[in-house]
C-alpha positions, 0 to 999 in steps of 0.5 A, spaced: 299 091 399 296 089 406 289 087 406 285 091 410 280 085 413 287 082 415 289 088 419 282 090 422 279 087 429 273 084 428 266 088 429 264 085 435 270 088 439 269 095 437 262 097 440 260 102 441 263 106 435 266 113 436 263 118 431 268 122 426 266 128 430 268 125 437 274 122 434 276 129 431 275 132 438 279 127 441 285 128 437 284 135 437 285 135 445 290 130 445 294 134 440 293 141 442 292 140 449 296 134 451 302 135 446 302 143 446 301 143 438 299 150 436 292 150 433 294 153 426 300 148 425 295 142 427 290 145 422 295 145 417 298 138 418 293 133 421 287 131 417 281 127 420 279 122 415 274 116 415 275 109 412 270 110 407 268 117 404 262 119 400 262 125 396 256 130 394 256 126 387 256 120 390 263 118 389 266 113 394 273 114 396 278 110 402 282 116 404 286 111 410 287 106 405 290 110 400 294 114 405 297 108 408 297 104 401 293 098 404 289 094 400 281 095 401 277 089 400 270 091 398 266 085 400 268 080 405 265 075 410 266 079 416 263 086 417 268 091 417 268 097 423 267 104 422 274 106 422 277 113 423 284 116 422 288 122 424 293 123 418 300 126 419 301 130 412 308 132 409 309 139 406 308 136 399 301 134 402 304 126 402 302 122 408 307 121 413 304 117 419 296 115 421 293 114 428 287 110 428 281 111 432 282 103 434 289 101 433 290 094 431 294 089 435 301 088 433 302 080 434 309 081 435 309 085 441 302 083 444 300 091 444 296 096 441 300 099 434 299 106 436 301 109 429 301 106 422 306 108 417 305 108 409 306 101 407 313 101 402 314 108 405 321 106 408 324 110 413 322 117 412 323 124 416 317 128 418 317 135 414 310 138 415 308 144 413 311 150 417 306 156 416 307 164 417 306 164 424 311 159 426 316 161 421 315 168 424 317 165 431 323 161 428 326 167 425 325 171 431 329 165 435 335 164 430 335 171 428 334 169 420 330 171 414 325 165 413 322 165 406 314 166 406 309 161 406 309 158 399 316 157 398 318 150 401 321 151 408 325 145 408 328 146 402 330 153 405 333 149 411 337 145 407 341 151 404 342 154 411 347 149 415 347 155 421 340 153 423 340 148 429 335 142 428 332 138 433 331 131 432 326 127 436 321 120 435 314 122 433 310 127 429 306 130 435 313 132 438 316 135 432 309 139 431 310 141 439 317 144 438 315 148 431 310 151 435 315 154 439 319 156 434 324 150 434 326 147 428 325 140 429 324 133 425 320 127 427 322 120 425 318 114 426 322 111 432 329 111 435 332 107 429 328 111 424 334 116 422 339 110 419 338 104 415 343 098 417 339 093 412 338 093 405 331 092 401 332 084 402 334 085 409 341 083 408 346 087 413 349 093 410 354 098 413 349 103 416 348 110 413 343 116 414 336 116 410 336 121 405 331 125 409 336 126 414 343 126 410 340 132 406 340 136 413 346 133 416 352 137 413 358 140 416 358 145 421 350 144 423 348 143 430 343 137 431 340 135 437 337 129 439 331 129 443 328 122 444 324 119 450 326 119 457 324 111 458 324 108 465 324 101 463 331 098 463 331 094 457 328 100 453 333 104 456 339 100 453 335 099 446 334 107 446 342 108 448 345 104 443 341 107 437 342 114 439 349 112 439 349 109 432 345 115 430 350 120 433 356 117 430 353 117 423 351 124 424 358 126 426 361 123 421 357 127 416 360 133 419 354 135 424 356 138 431 351 133 435 348 134 442 344 129 446 338 132 450 336 129 457 331 131 462 328 128 468 322 124 466 319 124 472 317 117 472 314 117 465 310 124 467 315 128 462 317 122 458 317 125 451 319 132 450 311 134 449 310 132 455 316 136 458 313 142 455 306 141 457 307 139 464 313 143 466 313 149 461 317 151 455 323 154 459 324 147 462 325 144 454 329 150 453 334 148 459 334 141 457 336 144 450 342 149 452 344 143 457 344 138 452 351 134 452 356 132 447 356 125 445 362 124 449 359 127 455 352 123 454 357 117 454 359 119 461 352 121 463 350 114 461 356 110 465 353 114 471 346 112 470 347 105 469 352 104 474 347 100 479 342 096 476 339 092 481 332 092 483 332 096 490 328 092 496 326 099 499 326 105 496 327 112 500 327 119 499 330 122 505 335 127 507 338 124 514 338 116 513 340 116 521 333 119 523 329 113 520 327 107 523 326 101 518 322 096 520 324 088 518 331 090 516 334 083 515 338 080 520 342 076 515 345 076 508 347 082 505 345 089 506 347 094 501 346 102 502 346 106 496 345 114 498 348 120 496 354 124 500 352 127 506 345 123 507 347 120 514 350 113 511 355 112 516 350 114 522 345 109 519 350 103 519 352 105 526 345 106 529 343 099 525 349 095 529 349 099 535 347 092 539 351 088 535 356 084 540 361 082 534 362 088 529 368 088 524 369 094 520 375 094 515 376 100 511 382 103 507 385 109 510 387 109 518 384 116 518 377 114 516 377 108 520 379 112 526 374 117 525 369 111 523 371 108 530 369 114 534 362 115 530 360 108 531 363 106 538 368 101 536 375 100 538 381 101 533 385 095 532 392 099 533 389 101 540 388 094 542 393 089 545 392 082 543 393 075 547 392 068 544 388 071 538 384 075 542 383 083 542 383 086 549 382 093 551 384 094 559 381 087 562 376 085 557 376 082 551 374 087 544 369 084 539 367 091 536 373 093 532 375 097 526 381 096 522 385 097 516 384 092 510 392 091 510 391 088 517 386 083 515 391 077 517 390 079 524 383 078 524 381 071 526 375 069 522 373 063 527 373 068 533 368 073 529 363 068 526 357 070 526 359 077 526 356 084 523 361 086 517 360 093 516 364 096 510 363 104 509 365 106 502 365 099 500 367 101 493 374 104 495 375 099 500 375 093 495 379 097 490 385 099 495 384 091 497 385 089 490 390 095 487 394 098 493 401 097 493 401 097 501 396 090 500 402 087 496 407 088 501 411 081 502 406 079 497 401 078 502 395 080 497 392 073 496 392 072 503 388 078 504 383 077 499 383 070 502 381 072 509 376 078 506 373 072 503 372 068 509 370 074 513 364 075 508 362 068 509 362 067 516 359 074 518 352 073 520 350 080 516 354 084 511 352 091 511 356 095 505 355 103 503 357 107 498 354 114 494 358 111 488 355 104 489 356 099 483 354 093 480 361 090 479 362 091 487 356 088 489 357 082 484 363 081 488 361 081 495 355 076 493 360 071 489 364 071 495 358 070 500 357 064 496 350 064 498 344 064 493 340 069 498 339 076 494 342 082 496 337 087 500 338 093 497 336 100 500 336 106 494 336 113 497 334 117 491 335 124 495 339 129 493 342 134 497 342 141 496 346 143 490 352 147 491 355 152 486 361 150 482 366 155 478 369 150 473 375 153 471 378 150 464 385 152 463 391 149 461 394 148 467 393 150 475 396 156 475 389 160 474 386 157 479 392 158 484 392 165 482 384 166 485 386 162 491 392 167 493 387 173 491 382 169 496 386 168 501 389 175 501 382 178 503 379 172 507 374 174 512 376 174 519 374 168 523 373 164 516 378 159 512 378 156 505 378 149 505 383 146 499 382 139 496 387 136 492 389 129 489 396 130 490 401 130 495 406 134 491 401 139 489 398 140 497 406 141 499 407 146 493 400 150 494 402 151 501 409 153 500 407 158 495 401 161 500 406 162 505 411 165 501 406 170 497 402 171 504 407 172 510 404 170 516 398 166 513 396 160 518 396 154 514 394 147 516 397 142 511 394 134 511 397 129 507 401 122 508 407 125 511 403 130 516 398 126 518 402 123 524 403 130 527 398 132 533 395 137 530 393 134 523 391 127 527 386 132 531 383 134 525 382 128 522 379 125 528 375 131 529 375 136 524 369 140 526 372 142 533 379 144 530 376 148 524 371 152 530 377 154 534 379 159 528 387 157 528 387 156 520 386 161 515 387 155 509 386 148 510 390 144 505 388 136 504 391 131 499 387 124 498 388 123 505 382 126 507 378 124 500 373 120 504 371 118 511 372 125 514 365 129 514 366 137 516 359 138 518 360 145 522 357 151 518 359 158 517 366 157 518 369 155 511 368 161 506 370 157 500 372 150 497 377 149 492 379 143 488 385 143 485 386 136 481 392 134 477 390 127 475 396 124 479 392 119 483 384 120 483 379 118 479 373 123 478 369 119 483 374 120 488 375 128 486 367 128 487 368 125 494 373 130 496 369 136 494 363 133 498 367 133 505 365 140 507 357 139 508 356 146 508 353 149 502 358 154 500 361 155 493 366 151 490 372 153 485 374 147 481 380 146 476 382 139 473 387 137 468 384 134 462 387 127 462 390 124 468 396 119 469 394 114 474 393 108 469 392 101 471 400 098 471 397 092 466 393 096 460 390 103 458 384 099 455 378 101 458 375 095 456 375 090 462 375 084 457 381 086 454 385 088 460 383 081 462 386 078 456 392 083 456 394 080 463 393 073 462 398 074 456 403 078 460 403 072 465 404 067 461 410 071 457 413 072 464 412 065 467 415 062 460 421 066 461 422 065 469 420 058 469 426 055 471 427 059 477 420 057 479 418 051 484 413 046 480 408 047 484 408 055 482 408 053 475 402 048 475 398 053 480 399 058 474 397 054 469 391 051 472 389 059 474 381 060 473 382 066 468 374 066 467 370 066 473 376 068 479 372 074 482 378 078 484 381 078 477 374 080 474 373 085 479 380 088 478 379 088 471 373 092 471 376 097 477 382 098 472 377 099 466 373 104 469 380 108 472 383 108 465 376 111 462 376 116 468 384 118 466 382 118 459 377 123 460 378 126 467 376 133 466 370 131 462 368 126 467 369 130 473 364 135 470 359 130 468 359 127 475 358 134 478 353 135 474 349 128 474 349 130 482 345 136 481 350 141 482 350 148 479 356 149 474 359 155 471 364 154 466 369 159 466 375 159 461 381 162 463 388 163 460 394 160 464 398 165 469 405 166 467 407 169 473 404 164 478 407 158 474 414 161 475 412 162 482 409 154 482 416 152 479 420 156 484 416 153 490 417 146 488 425 147 487 425 150 494 421 144 497 425 139 493 431 143 496 428 143 503 426 135 503 433 133 500 436 137 506 432 134 511 433 127 509 440 128 509 439 131 516 435 125 519 437 119 523 441 114 521 437 107 523 439 100 522 435 095 519 432 092 525 430 099 527 427 100 520 423 094 520 420 096 527 418 102 524 415 099 517 411 094 522 407 100 525 401 103 522 403 110 522 410 113 523 412 120 524 414 125 519 421 125 522 421 117 522 419 117 515 425 122 513 429 116 516 426 111 512 427 114 506 434 116 508 436 108 510 433 106 503 437 111 499 444 109 502 442 102 502 440 103 494 447 107 492 451 103 497 454 109 500 456 110 508 454 118 508 448 120 504 449 127 501 445 133 498 447 131 491 445 124 492 438 126 494 437 131 488 440 126 483 435 121 485 429 125 483 425 122 488 426 115 486 426 116 478 433 114 477 433 108 482 428 106 477 432 107 471 438 104 474 434 097 476 432 097 469 439 098 466 442 093 472 437 088 469 440 089 462 447 088 464 445 082 469 440 078 466 439 073 472 437 079 476 431 081 472 429 073 472 430 073 480 426 079 482 420 076 477 421 069 480 421 072 487 415 076 486 411 070 484 414 066 490 412 071 495 405 070 493 405 063 492 408 062 500 401 064 502 398 058 499 393 062 496 392 063 488 396 068 486 394 075 484 397 076 477 397 083 476 402 083 482 407 079 479 414 083 477 415 085 470 422 086 470 424 079 466 418 081 461 421 088 460 428 086 460 427 081 455 423 086 450 429 091 450 434 085 449 429 083 443 429 090 440 436 090 440 437 096 446 443 091 448 447 093 443 448 100 445 450 099 452 458 100 450 461 106 451 465 105 445 460 104 440 458 110 435 452 111 431 448 115 426 441 116 424 442 111 418 444 106 423 438 107 428 433 105 422 433 097 423 432 098 430 426 104 430 422 100 424 422 094 429 420 098 435 415 101 431 412 094 429 411 093 436 408 100 439 402 097 442 406 092 446 411 097 448 405 102 450 402 096 455 409 093 458 414 099 457 409 105 458 412 109 452 408 112 446 411 111 440 408 115 435 409 116 427 411 123 428 418 121 431 424 120 428 428 114 428 433 118 433 427 119 438 424 113 438 431 109 439 433 114 444 427 114 448 427 107 449 434 108 452 432 113 456 428 108 461 435 106 462 438 112 465 442 113 459 444 120 456 447 120 449 452 125 447 453 127 439 459 130 435 458 133 428 462 130 422 462 130 415 466 124 414 461 118 415 460 113 410 454 114 406 454 121 408 460 124 405 460 132 405 454 132 409 454 135 416 451 129 420 451 128 428 454 122 430 452 119 437 455 115 443 453 114 450 455 120 454 461 119 458 460 122 464 453 119 465 455 112 463 461 112 468 456 115 474 451 109 472 457 104 472 460 106 478 453 105 482 452 098 479 459 096 480 458 098 488 451 094 488 454 088 484 460 088 489 455 088 495 451 082 492 458 078 491 460 079 498 453 078 501 453 071 497 460 069 499 458 071 506 452 066 506 456 061 503 461 061 509 456 062 514 451 057 512 444 058 510 439 062 514 434 058 518 428 055 514 421 057 515 415 052 514 409 056 510 404 050 509 399 052 515 400 060 516 394 063 513 391 062 520 391 067 526 398 070 526 398 069 533 396 061 533 400 057 538 406 053 536 412 049 540 417 054 541 423 054 537 430 056 538 429 063 534 422 064 538 426 064 545 430 070 542 425 074 540 425 081 543 432 080 546 439 083 545 443 078 542 450 078 540 452 077 533 458 074 530 461 074 524 462 080 519 461 087 524 458 091 518 453 085 516 448 081 519 444 076 515 437 074 517 432 071 513 426 076 511 419 074 510 420 073 503 423 067 505 428 067 500 432 074 500 436 077 505 435 083 509 442 087 512 443 090 519 448 095 518 452 099 523 450 095 528 453 098 535 457 093 539 455 087 534 448 087 537 441 086 534 434 086 536 430 080 533 423 082 531 418 077 531 416 074 524 409 073 526 407 070 519 412 064 519 413 058 523 420 056 524 422 049 523 429 046 524 433 044 518 436 037 517 
């Protein structure tokens, strides 16, 4: 028991003494006025007492000490102060908590102890008396019969799981909600609803306290309504406790929601503060919009994405109208501001007078738009001489470019520049993960060049509506400067728009609405459709054209963005829309960011159709905000996405790093003998712990995976977090539209296949020239696709059947897998070359770009799949059991590396045949009653489908013959010219002494030898490219700007 003299402050610190009536008045105001507690409920449950009370008969009592189980010391050396307390009483009359007139000091926390709990009471819930008036309010709110006063309200509640309960922290808050007819239970604190230690303080498996467990039953809805703290550390503690508590409640069978509301910087911290300040309607809204635990976790991720302390905090609708004084002239300036708040205009204004300015971006359309708005020159429009960019007759030092072209920028020539990066989160994600930045294995060089520009720039200005800690940490690490980041935080929220969020199994419901809307569109208006997939954009456009003849559609995706009309839209969307030439504008992720459509009253409605094929929820939200006008949006999103990280599907970045390291080590061990010693040594010494590129890649991948796993919910919560008004609309699939979509998709395949067959037949030099350009026309894109189809399948004439059989590249992937199994040296060679491509840039490799061909081939061989690559082999389900059992043991590894899900529900036949399907293999079967062990049973006997196998082998035989012919040709004609790659990371146009090959660049040269094949050295140094169908044995040599030719001795 506590000794009162040990817990009470000394008398000299307490003068003047507050009288009992003064204390009672103060508490009454605090509870009734300050916490909106009903007078009758206050009277029933709060008892005002002094430390010593003397009855009329002269009996002395110590009610405070009795209530709190304190030991009262009658005589002491120190005068004791007069003390009063407000005691919270339970329904059974037992004290639950006390509030003292003079709080004692909590020495551990060095602050006042606001409330005291009875010693030895343990964790208890507050179950106060619910009087007649409040029982009536509860009965009316929930439409139930509540027992009359005199009968226990809480015993009755235990038997009625249909009544929802709100759990909060603090007795005043629960009394406040009970006063409004909400059933509420209070805890001592956020951790008060469960125990994780025994009576001796030893850790135990967490469990609900009995006072809560009696109510947390199956089907009961429980809402947690804890304080909305602003302190970051407190928030973390509250969130951790909330998550643990909610899991225990869910495990008990309850349906758990978590209420959140705007804490108004502490003004509405608790639920009682919210009701007093904003009214009970505000609490009702928070309760009705309470988040499920899964949604609450998504919300918390958004809340905590950026925790840097702002250097400057603003609330403004348009940043470009501000004149910010004392903006740093050097270092890192980061701008976090909502969509449509003038971030780009602000950066353009800030850098308007910068003599040297670089603006890297991740999309051509975005950077061209940025150049127009910020008075920059687009790199693709400039000439270059001796490493200097020239426009007309003058040098240009204010340049916008795609990060894919970073090697064209010489850091020495731009030392002291301003580096302006809009949409920084997406720019670094593109740099680290896009396939285009991995072309020729150049990602390590691009990352090295990016880091060098970060270091040499005078000032780096980055901006994003979704700015986050990992991205800022990354830029700060690359800067290698101890100076802090100057963060400008604009908390202005643009006017929210209304969103109808369609929840349906597939996109047919939203497409059906789009068709109906397009039929009846107002004259002079247009519909704007944004998608996350080129395929969806094309199918939607085709279906609209079929259903509404004469409809005018502008389709903007990666295939059409090179056309004049689409290019004009990307550069100046407002002008194009104002012309009124289109009824529907359909955009793929090509227009997901960077393009701002600001013209009002021309777009009637925005549709978002998201299949999860590429974009995250953040990208989708960005695409919906391209139109700034406040018109209604209708959104459909797939429940889950498919664009997971290629390394792992984990949402934990540490797991991804660990799996990436394991995969890299395993891969290198398989191809070690084919690698140069310096490559093996470089990977052995790779810094897995602190490499900033690997760390950010892992975090980006974890976030991407989490988004894909929770795509629909993630988008819904993100849109709600942005403040938009959302109406959930549950709909059924539209069978008729599904059939129409399938028909449109099939028609597109046929049309595209015919277009590919009809495309021009180009030679390899012509293809290389096209691929060296930043953008190609749709016609040239078709010609490139045709070339690679002919090249892969080794055919002179491409037919419609070839294109359709290819299934948009899926067959090629399967054939490459099968080829690696049949020709192991090819799998090893492909993996080794992917490493050598990166190593040739003389930078640390990017492990996630290392080919997994050798590892996948080795895994399939270990599982025994090679046993089935025999057209004469037959098998039954019994034969497959040992194979299937082994495969199941490694289901996790198969999931990570082969991207296959092996479930317990799958039969042995399904398990093995699914593994074989990745090799393009199809199994046929016959019925038999005479198989050993299955006599008189009718069972299936399997073997390889003869026609499919024959077709696969025919293609692989052609490829093998070509490899042999090229190898023999190489031996006859000698090796190709070697290139020195030891000093090639600087300016690609740096001066070197001219070699023989440099003198031939750009000239038409006569080729001797085989008329059909000409060997040239590719940029990958150790692989050969072919120039087919040469006219008169001639070829135009192209400059290998990244390589330095040297002579071979």
